[in-house]
C-alpha positions in Angstrom: 144.9 -23.9 139.0 146.9 -24.4 135.8 150.3 -24.2 135.7 150.9 -24.2 132.0 149.5 -21.9 129.2 147.4 -23.8 126.6 149.1 -24.2 123.2 148.4 -22.5 120.0 150.0 -23.4 116.7 149.4 -20.0 115.4 150.4 -17.8 118.3 153.9 -17.2 120.1 152.6 -18.6 123.6 156.1 -19.1 124.8 156.6 -15.5 124.8 153.3 -15.0 127.0 154.9 -17.7 129.4 158.2 -15.8 129.2 156.6 -12.4 130.8 156.8 -14.0 134.2 160.5 -15.5 133.9 162.0 -12.5 135.6 159.5 -10.9 138.4 160.6 -8.5 141.2 156.9 -7.3 141.8 153.3 -8.5 140.9 152.7 -5.8 138.3 152.6 -8.5 135.5 150.5 -10.7 137.3 147.7 -8.2 137.9 148.4 -6.6 134.4 147.6 -9.8 132.5 144.8 -10.9 134.9 143.0 -7.5 134.6 143.4 -7.4 130.8 141.7 -11.0 130.5 138.9 -9.7 132.6 138.3 -6.8 130.3 138.5 -9.2 127.3 136.0 -11.3 128.9 133.4 -8.6 129.3 133.9 -8.0 125.6 136.1 -5.1 125.5 138.9 -4.9 122.9 139.9 -1.4 123.1 140.7 -0.8 126.6 141.4 2.2 128.5 144.5 2.0 130.8 142.8 3.6 133.5 140.4 0.5 133.6 143.3 -1.9 133.6 145.0 0.0 136.4 141.8 0.0 138.4 141.2 -3.6 138.1 144.8 -4.3 139.1 144.1 -2.4 142.5 140.7 -3.9 142.8 142.1 -7.6 142.3 144.7 -6.8 145.0 142.6 -5.1 147.4 141.4 -7.9 149.5 144.7 -9.5 149.5 146.4 -6.3 151.0 143.9 -4.8 153.1 142.1 -8.0 154.6 144.9 -10.4 155.0 147.9 -7.9 155.2 150.1 -10.0 152.7 153.5 -8.2 151.9 154.3 -7.5 148.3 157.7 -6.6 148.9 159.6 -3.5 149.1 159.8 -2.9 145.3 156.1 -3.2 144.8 154.0 -0.1 144.7 150.6 -2.0 144.3 150.4 -2.4 148.1 151.6 1.3 148.6 148.9 2.5 146.3 146.1 0.5 147.9 147.3 1.8 151.3 147.2 5.3 150.1 143.7 5.0 148.2 142.4 3.4 151.3 143.2 6.9 153.1 141.6 9.0 150.2 138.4 7.0 149.5 135.9 5.5 152.1 136.1 1.8 150.8 135.6 -1.3 153.1 138.4 -3.4 153.8 136.6 -6.5 152.8 134.7 -4.8 149.7 134.3 -7.0 146.6 136.6 -6.3 143.9 133.8 -5.3 141.6 132.6 -2.6 144.0 136.4 -1.4 144.5 136.8 -1.3 140.7 133.7 0.7 140.3 134.6 3.5 142.8 138.1 3.7 141.3 137.0 3.9 137.7 134.5 6.5 138.7 136.6 8.5 141.0 137.1 12.2 140.0 139.9 12.6 142.6 143.0 14.0 141.0 145.1 12.1 143.7 143.5 8.5 143.1 144.1 9.2 139.1 147.7 10.0 140.0 148.2 6.7 141.9 146.6 4.7 139.3 148.4 6.4 136.4 151.6 5.8 138.3 151.6 2.0 136.7 151.8 3.4 133.3 155.5 4.1 133.9 156.5 0.3 133.6 153.7 -2.2 133.1 152.0 -1.9 129.7 155.3 -1.6 127.7 157.5 -3.9 129.8 155.0 -6.5 129.9 155.6 -6.8 125.9 159.5 -7.2 126.3 159.6 -10.9 125.1 157.9 -9.6 121.8 160.5 -6.8 121.3 164.0 -7.9 122.7 166.4 -5.1 123.6 169.1 -4.2 121.2 172.9 -3.9 121.8 173.3 -0.9 124.0 169.5 0.2 123.5 168.5 2.9 126.1 165.4 1.9 128.0 163.6 5.2 127.0 164.3 4.2 123.1 163.4 0.9 123.5 160.0 2.0 125.4 159.2 4.1 122.2 160.0 1.2 119.9 157.4 -1.0 121.8 154.9 1.4 121.6 155.4 2.2 117.8 155.9 -1.3 116.7 153.1 -2.9 118.9 150.7 -0.6 117.1 151.3 -2.8 113.7 151.2 -5.9 116.0 154.9 -6.4 115.0 156.1 -10.0 116.3 152.2 -11.0 117.0 152.1 -9.0 120.0 148.9 -9.5 122.1 148.1 -5.8 122.0 148.6 -2.3 120.7 149.9 0.4 123.1 148.7 3.9 122.8 149.0 6.8 125.4 145.7 6.1 126.9 144.5 2.8 126.0 145.6 -0.9 124.5 144.0 -2.6 121.6 143.8 -6.2 121.7 145.3 -7.9 118.5 142.3 -9.4 116.4 144.6 -12.7 116.4 144.6 -13.0 120.1 141.1 -12.4 120.8 139.9 -16.1 120.5 142.7 -17.6 122.5 142.2 -15.0 125.2 138.4 -15.5 125.3 138.4 -19.3 124.8 141.1 -19.7 127.5 140.1 -17.0 130.0 139.6 -19.2 132.9 143.0 -21.0 132.2 144.8 -17.7 131.8 143.5 -16.3 135.1 144.5 -19.6 136.9 148.1 -19.5 135.4 148.1 -15.7 136.7 147.1 -16.4 140.2 149.2 -19.7 140.4 152.3 -17.8 139.7 151.2 -15.0 141.7 150.7 -17.2 144.6 154.4 -18.6 144.2 155.7 -15.2 144.3 153.8 -14.0 147.2 154.9 -16.9 149.1 158.4 -16.2 148.3 157.9 -12.8 149.8 156.0 -14.2 153.0 157.7 -17.4 153.7 156.4 -17.8 157.1 152.7 -16.7 156.2 150.3 -19.6 156.1 147.9 -20.2 153.2 149.0 -17.8 150.8 147.0 -19.1 147.8 143.6 -18.6 149.8 144.5 -15.0 150.5 144.6 -14.0 146.8 140.9 -14.3 146.3 138.0 -13.3 148.5 135.9 -16.1 149.6 132.1 -15.4 149.1 131.3 -16.6 152.7 133.1 -17.3 155.7 132.4 -20.7 157.2 130.1 -20.8 160.3 131.8 -22.1 163.4 128.8 -24.1 164.3 130.4 -27.5 164.2 133.5 -26.4 166.6 130.7 -24.8 169.0 128.4 -28.0 169.1 130.7 -30.8 168.8 133.8 -29.5 171.0 133.3 -26.4 173.1 129.6 -27.2 174.2 130.9 -30.5 175.2 133.9 -29.2 177.0 131.4 -26.6 178.8 129.0 -29.7 179.6 131.8 -31.5 181.3 133.8 -28.6 183.0 130.8 -26.2 183.7 130.9 -22.4 182.7 134.4 -21.3 181.2 136.0 -17.9 182.1 136.6 -15.7 179.1 140.2 -14.9 178.8 139.7 -11.3 177.8 136.8 -10.1 180.1 136.6 -12.5 182.8 132.9 -13.2 182.3 131.6 -16.7 182.9 130.4 -18.3 179.6 127.8 -21.0 179.5 126.5 -22.8 176.5 124.7 -20.5 174.2 126.4 -17.4 175.8 129.5 -17.2 173.8 131.1 -16.5 170.7 133.5 -18.8 169.1 136.5 -16.7 168.5 139.9 -16.8 166.6 142.8 -16.2 169.1 145.1 -15.1 166.1 142.9 -13.7 163.8 141.3 -15.7 160.8 142.7 -12.9 158.3 146.2 -14.3 159.1 146.0 -17.8 159.7 143.2 -18.4 157.2 141.7 -21.7 158.8 139.3 -22.7 161.6 141.3 -25.2 163.4 140.4 -25.8 166.9 143.7 -25.0 168.6 143.4 -21.5 167.5 139.4 -21.1 168.6 138.1 -20.5 172.0 134.9 -19.3 173.6 134.8 -15.4 174.2 132.4 -12.9 175.5 130.2 -11.9 172.6 130.5 -8.3 173.3 134.1 -8.3 173.3 134.5 -10.5 170.2 132.3 -8.2 168.1 135.0 -5.4 169.1 138.1 -7.6 168.8 138.0 -7.5 165.0 141.5 -8.8 163.6 143.4 -7.3 166.6 146.3 -9.6 167.8 146.2 -10.7 171.5 149.3 -9.6 173.3 151.0 -12.3 175.2 149.7 -11.3 178.6 146.6 -13.6 177.5 148.6 -16.4 176.4 148.7 -18.4 179.7 144.9 -18.3 179.8 144.5 -19.4 176.4 146.7 -22.3 177.1 145.1 -23.3 180.3 141.7 -23.4 178.2 142.9 -25.4 175.5 144.7 -27.7 177.8 141.4 -28.2 179.9 139.6 -28.7 176.6 141.7 -31.3 175.2 141.9 -33.4 178.6 138.1 -33.3 178.7 137.7 -34.2 175.0 140.2 -36.9 175.2 138.6 -38.5 178.2 134.9 -38.4 177.3 134.9 -38.3 173.5 138.4 -39.8 172.5 137.2 -40.1 168.7 136.2 -36.4 168.4 137.4 -35.2 165.1 138.6 -31.9 166.2 141.4 -33.6 168.3 143.0 -34.2 164.9 143.3 -30.3 164.3 146.0 -30.4 167.1 148.1 -32.7 165.1 148.7 -29.8 162.7 151.0 -28.2 165.1 152.1 -30.9 167.5 152.3 -34.5 165.6 152.6 -36.0 169.3 149.9 -33.6 171.0 149.1 -36.0 173.5 152.3 -36.4 175.1 153.8 -32.8 174.3 151.0 -30.4 174.6 152.9 -28.4 177.1 152.9 -24.6 177.7 156.3 -24.2 176.1 155.5 -26.2 173.1 152.3 -24.4 172.4 154.1 -21.1 173.0 156.7 -22.2 170.3 153.8 -22.4 167.9 151.6 -19.3 169.0 154.4 -16.7 169.5 156.0 -16.9 166.0 152.7 -16.5 164.3 151.8 -13.3 166.5 155.4 -11.9 165.4 154.7 -12.6 161.8 151.4 -11.3 161.6 152.4 -8.1 163.6 155.2 -7.9 160.9 152.5 -7.9 158.2 150.6 -5.1 159.7 148.2 -6.6 162.2 147.7 -4.5 165.4 147.6 -5.6 168.8 144.8 -5.1 171.2 145.4 -2.5 173.7 
């Protein structure tokens, strides 16, 4: 992703970059990202409701699927949770479907939630182009930004009206030509911002955009757990107690993939297929930990003994650099328990 904006000798690009100098919420990132998406589609007179709907749809997956915290001052997360209760939209729906459902919604409540963002984002985004005068009240400055932007004073990138924005013709070529770089710039800065709000949550950059397909766990099954079962015999599901043989189990994430965002073998175990289909993104209570550890410990010993060059053994190095000597119950608990606690604090629910 790009960390700098492309230069243009005829435009004040430094002011665009300055928009993100002081951020206490994600609004500006999602605002610019959504504006660029509209311009990419050829829209130069853009209804504000379209931008607000895109802001929500762009953040939908991050909030609903990965439960990433946006911070207490940020109302995008709150808006998404409210909309989720008002409109039947899947947690992992694509952003385009979410956008279409929002833009076509006739719900007064949903429109009210969307228009809330008109109070801050559209005019304060233009702050670098219209610096505050000495002793100028915010309400006076807001009106000035609206008035002066309509003449594209100071080469502002758009003009502000009550119901829409109009892209400055001088900026159209720049926004269109550099659309991908501008979007990458927004996403990069958004990732840095969200990481600061979620310092202990893994892999924030990969939780901003929805990947088209989750990777299959075929390799982990055939090249690791099937080998363990071949050597050990049937494995007992830690959740249901059912004996699991080859081809009779699902490979499941002990801590939900939605949180860890990886398929490392230390978080994968065989599980009863019927249970795995209902577990969803629920967290395992700590009563399952001992059985989870015993299964992982057995697997490590078998694979080290019979397949010492197995590539999946390297996955354990990500949590225990000296796992061969230090894969103890207490050490493993010190890795797993904090992750489960953080996931719970971010909204993931426990299994009953």
